[in-house]
Every structure is written in structure tokens, then in C-alpha cells.
Wavefront OBJ file of the C-alpha trace (Angstrom):
o trace
v -115.680 125.329 -21.616
v -117.897 126.790 -24.325
v -117.511 130.486 -25.008
v -120.626 132.411 -25.957
v -120.387 135.443 -28.187
v -122.364 138.421 -27.000
v -124.634 140.103 -29.489
v -123.519 143.637 -30.060
v -126.111 146.303 -30.715
v -125.251 148.578 -33.636
v -126.960 151.645 -35.035
v -128.075 151.738 -38.662
v -125.216 154.117 -39.473
v -122.712 151.738 -37.869
v -124.109 148.858 -39.933
v -123.840 150.935 -43.114
v -120.268 151.927 -42.225
v -119.312 148.295 -41.685
v -121.117 146.653 -44.614
v -121.363 149.383 -47.256
v -118.565 151.807 -46.480
v -117.852 154.938 -44.492
v -119.607 158.206 -45.297
v -117.820 159.814 -48.223
v -116.607 156.537 -49.706
v -117.564 155.798 -53.309
v -119.599 152.738 -52.292
v -121.526 154.647 -49.615
v -122.233 157.585 -51.935
v -123.613 155.242 -54.608
v -125.751 153.445 -52.025
v -127.176 156.719 -50.676
v -127.848 158.025 -54.205
v -129.639 154.810 -55.228
v -131.659 154.886 -52.012
v -132.809 158.450 -52.712
v -133.947 157.417 -56.188
v -135.872 154.462 -54.772
v -137.581 156.775 -52.293
v -138.370 159.208 -55.107
v -140.223 156.483 -57.026
v -142.220 155.596 -53.919
v -143.051 159.283 -53.353
v -144.401 159.560 -56.894
v -146.510 156.432 -56.462
v -147.894 157.629 -53.125
v -148.725 161.102 -54.467
v -150.415 159.597 -57.537
v -152.559 157.289 -55.424
v -153.476 160.085 -52.988
v -154.838 161.995 -55.988
v -156.761 158.906 -57.142
v -154.947 158.742 -60.465
v -154.031 155.600 -62.355
v -150.618 155.268 -63.945
v -152.318 155.686 -67.306
v -154.020 158.932 -66.241
v -150.771 160.367 -64.893
v -148.998 159.355 -68.085
v -151.619 161.185 -70.142
v -151.131 164.325 -68.042
v -147.425 164.480 -68.868
v -147.479 162.874 -72.320
v -145.931 159.470 -71.641
v -147.131 155.875 -71.698
v -148.405 154.058 -68.614
v -145.352 151.781 -68.795
v -143.051 154.780 -68.274
v -144.925 155.758 -65.109
v -144.676 152.174 -63.890
v -140.913 152.114 -64.525
v -140.503 155.475 -62.810
v -142.339 154.283 -59.703
v -140.240 151.107 -59.534
v -136.895 152.607 -60.446
v -136.240 156.319 -60.927
v -132.615 155.776 -62.009
v -133.111 156.107 -65.760
v -135.298 159.177 -65.897
v -134.524 162.801 -66.572
v -135.031 165.526 -63.998
v -137.334 167.168 -66.547
v -139.652 164.147 -66.447
v -139.616 164.057 -62.654
v -140.513 167.750 -62.551
v -143.371 167.183 -65.038
v -144.711 164.362 -62.873
v -144.698 166.413 -59.696
v -146.214 169.401 -61.512
v -149.022 167.170 -62.823
v -149.522 165.855 -59.285
v -149.551 169.448 -57.980
v -146.896 168.479 -55.466
v -144.401 170.856 -53.920
v -140.844 169.688 -54.428
v -137.415 170.938 -53.489
v -134.270 169.634 -55.165
v -130.757 170.230 -54.006
v -128.091 169.246 -56.499
v -124.376 169.456 -55.799
v -121.768 169.357 -58.544
v -118.289 168.231 -57.595
v -115.614 167.196 -60.089
v -118.167 166.313 -62.765
v -120.219 164.136 -60.406
v -123.527 165.216 -59.026
v -125.354 164.465 -55.836
v -129.096 164.813 -55.283
v -130.085 165.706 -51.741
l 1 2 3 4 5 6 7 8 9 10 11 12 13 14 15 16 17 18 19 20 21 22 23 24 25 26 27 28 29 30 31 32 33 34 35 36 37 38 39 40 41 42 43 44 45 46 47 48 49 50 51 52 53 54 55 56 57 58 59 60 61 62 63 64 65 66 67 68 69 70 71 72 73 74 75 76 77 78 79 80 81 82 83 84 85 86 87 88 89 90 91 92 93 94 95 96 97 98 99 100 101 102 103 104 105 106 107 108 109
């Protein structure tokens, strides 16, 4: 007799726990940090477009090349907080950063 496996419904958090690691684990913390940076790049792109600015125009406002704006929108991992703040100031966007320091590591929330 053939046994059928039942599909189990899992929440997103349960899937993350199973495949990435439990909350507080090094793997999960890295995943969450990277995800926040990806979202940050998308937020910059969305705000720029809402203000009808090209990447070149935004770059001129903060003194960087268009290519740097493009990189920032695709991947905010290799950018300084100073640059991010300049971008949001140029976009006239309200931002709130929460940074935690623990044992030399930092966490952006």
C-alpha cells in the first residue's frame, strides 16, 4: 500500500528557522542584516523615482557618479552610513536608524 505524505503548512518564520537558522544564530543574523540592506537599496530607488530623479541627478546632488547610485540601489552592503544619510537628505526623506553595538558587532534595525 502506497503511503502519501501530507503537506505541512509552515509560517515564514518556521521556514527561516528550519532552513536558515533560529533567531539569534549567526546564520540568521547575517541573513536578516543582508535582507535589511537589500530593502534599503529598494527604498532608495523607490524614493528617487517618486521624486522623478535619475540616478545621475541624484548622484550630482550628493557628489557621486551615477554608477555609485546604481550600485547602492542594487546592493547597499558596501556603502558608508554617511553616504546613505546624504542620499536620504538629498531625497528629502525622513529616516530613522537604530544601531546596536554588541561585542564589536553591530546590528541595524
